[in-house]
C-alpha positions, 0 to 999 in steps of 0.5 A: 499499500503507498501513502501520500503525504501532503505537507502544507508549509506556511510562510509568515511574512514579517513586517520590517517596520515592526522587526528592525535593528536600531542604529543610533550612531550620533557619528553618522551625521553630516555635521561630523565632519573630518573625523580623526578616525574613519568609520567603515560600514564594510567591516560590519555584518549587515543581516536584516532591516535597520532603523537610524536614530541620532541621540535617541531622535529619529533620523534617515539617509540624506537624499542629496549630496554630502559632504566628503569626509563627513558622517564619520568617514571619508566617503560618505553614502547618501541615498540616491533617490526620494524615499518611498511612502507608506503605500509605495511598500518596499522599493529599491534605491540606489546609494552613492558615496561622495568624494571631493571630486563627484557626489556619486563618484562611489556608487554602492550596492542598491539598497531597499527602503521601506516607509513605516506608519509614524513616520519613519523609514527601516533600510535593508543594509548591505555591506558597501563595495569599499570603506565607506559609511551610510549617513543618517540625519534628522531632516529639517522638516517634520514628518508629514504626509500619509506616513503620519496621517495628515490630513490633506487640504483640497486641491483647489487654487487659492483654497484653504482648510475648512476651520481646524479647532486646535487640541490646545489653545495657541497664545500668539503675543497677547491673543488666544486662539482655539482655531486655525485655517491652513491656506493653500497660498502658504500662509496660516490664519485664524479667524477666517480663511484667505484665498489672497495670493498676492501678498501684502508687505509686512507691516501691513497695519491689517485687522488680522493675524498672519503667519506666512511660511511662503505666502505667494501664488501656489497651486496645489491642484497642479502639483504637490499637496498641502497637509496639516496635523496636530500632536499632544503626545509621542515623538514629535513632541519630544523633537519639538522639545529639543528643538526648542530648547536648543535654539533658546537655551536660557529657556526650560521647555517642555512641549505639550502640543504641536501643530504642523503644516507642510506644503509639499512640492506644491507648484506656483500658479502657471508654472506646473514644473516647479516644486516648493516644499515648507513647513510652519511648525507652532509649539506651545507648552506652559505659557510659552509659544513658538514659531518654527518656519522649515524650508526644504527646495524653494523654486525661483518665481516671478510671483511676489512673495513674503515670509514671516509673521504680522499681527494685527495693527502690525504691533509684532511682525517679522519679515525673513531676510531675503523673502521678498524677492522671488528671484532669490527665494531659493536661498531660504534654504541655507537661511537661518537665525538659529544656526540650522540651515533652512530654519527660523525659530520665534518666540511669539507669546507675550512673555519677556524677551529678556532672557533671549539676550540675558548671555548675549553679546552682539558684535560686528565690524564697521570700517570707519576712517575716524572717530568723528566719522562715526559722530555723523548722523548718517554713520550712526544710523547705519550702525544702529540698523546693523544692531537692529538687525543682530537683535532681530536674528535672536527673535526681537521683532522688526518694530524695535527702535533703537537709539544712540545714548552716549558715544565714548571714545576710548584709547587703546 
């Protein structure tokens, strides 16, 4: 008698978003330049999936060229392509090794990448072709999109979100708001939505508070999307707390609420081949309120532009330097008032500002032919304007006025 044995083998698919090895190596940061000893990922026995952290904070591979001799190594590797979305599943991306003679002079083996719900990525790393190392760093933009279940604005030229009820009140220079609107043309308003696509110059002495990440004629019906989210717990609050304490070291701050509005690869009106990406992040905790403006790739434009904020009757306002010229607006990615390229940070509650300047000395260089040259009214005004510009960088509004009370010649 012959027996037939039928065997069923079931293979369970392991989700790499739930099964990965943590790599928390601060030396992998692009900020770690010219190390005394070079790391080499060719010495690592890679197996399975990995997730990057930097000092306990979520990190990811850079998508653009990094500096030679950075990331703790001689030839750092970056991702030659965009990260996927959750819907994309597992994708394959090329990897480039950066050198002084070329950003991809040393291409390495392609790797697999997956986007995970919660706004992080996992990677299936392979041993590189030679002594190279994978880079990892925090991105200037907070997590956004379907990866973190953002709500999308309507795809409509000059459109806006419906009214958004805030999970926590936001205090803006003495006024308290429980609601907000995200407008497709690059700005936030509180009392009503706005379809305005031509910015007015700050200070405007108008009857509304407006926060303009990049107010201009944008069209998310042609390209890109506008989305928003708010948080009262989780990793976003941890990151916001760390960012604010870094940017304002004289404060002891803990974030309890974060609102993130994102314009991702949105086209300018009638210029469908352009892409512009930026964020406005509102952060609050205790009696403190802050605004972060984060800038990714910004396309040049002939449309009028304005970035900053303006309050009712312009009692407080700020214009980001260089943000009113569309031909140079792409420089926003490299500008900052907190020494983080692409980020501007502002404290906007009604508390005292003394803590901002308590331990800071403003310094600058001025070339004058003589002491009497400085006493001329025109030169005094020039010096005061230079001081004002430095104070504004530390978060004071453009409305501050400076006067010279005494001028003294002290011989060396």
